[in-house]
C-alpha positions as CSV (number, residue, x, y, z in Angstrom):
1,M,132.1,303.8,282.6
2,S,132.3,301.4,285.2
3,N,128.2,299.5,285.3
4,I,126.6,299.9,288.3
5,V,125.2,295.5,288.0
6,N,128.9,294.0,287.2
7,D,130.4,295.6,290.3
8,T,127.9,294.7,292.7
9,I,128.5,291.1,291.1
10,K,132.1,291.3,291.5
11,D,131.9,292.9,295.3
12,Q,129.6,290.0,296.0
13,I,131.8,286.2,294.6
14,A,134.8,288.2,296.7
15,D,132.5,288.6,299.7
16,D,131.8,285.0,299.5
17,V,135.4,284.4,299.0
18,Y,136.9,286.7,302.0
19,D,134.0,284.8,303.9
20,L,135.4,280.9,303.2
21,A,139.1,282.3,303.3
22,A,137.6,283.3,306.7
23,D,136.8,279.4,307.9
24,D,140.1,278.0,306.4
25,I,143.0,279.8,303.5
26,W,143.1,275.9,302.5
27,N,139.2,276.1,301.4
28,V,140.1,278.7,298.6
29,I,142.6,276.8,297.4
30,F,141.5,273.2,297.2
31,A,138.3,276.1,295.5
32,I,140.9,276.9,292.9
33,A,143.0,273.6,292.2
34,N,139.5,271.7,291.7
35,D,137.5,274.8,289.6
36,Y,140.2,275.6,287.7
37,G,143.6,272.9,288.4
38,I,145.8,273.6,290.3
39,D,148.1,275.0,287.1
40,K,146.0,278.6,288.8
41,L,147.4,278.7,291.7
42,P,149.8,281.7,293.2
43,Y,152.9,280.3,294.2
44,T,152.9,282.8,297.4
45,K,152.2,282.7,301.5
46,D,149.9,285.5,300.7
47,N,145.8,284.6,301.8
48,D,145.1,287.4,300.1
49,T,146.9,286.1,296.6
50,F,145.2,283.7,297.2
51,C,141.9,285.7,297.2
52,D,141.8,288.1,294.8
53,T,143.2,284.6,291.9
54,L,140.3,283.2,292.7
55,I,138.1,286.4,292.2
56,A,139.4,286.9,289.0
57,L,139.2,283.4,288.0
58,K,135.4,283.4,289.1
59,V,134.9,286.9,287.4
60,A,136.3,286.2,283.8
61,D,134.1,282.8,284.0
62,L,131.0,285.5,284.2
63,G,132.9,287.4,280.9
64,I,133.0,291.0,283.8
């Protein structure tokens, strides 16, 4: 069963990441590279993949 608090946190992280991407996708790319290392950047041209990667990394940092 899913924890409602964890789901709320994940949703907030996703909202923040997509707001960052709305300004410019390079903000998301730089956030991944600067906070988690360039090796964590996905090899893709799809903006959603960059956003999903940053969301997954942030959620993993929280241990959710």
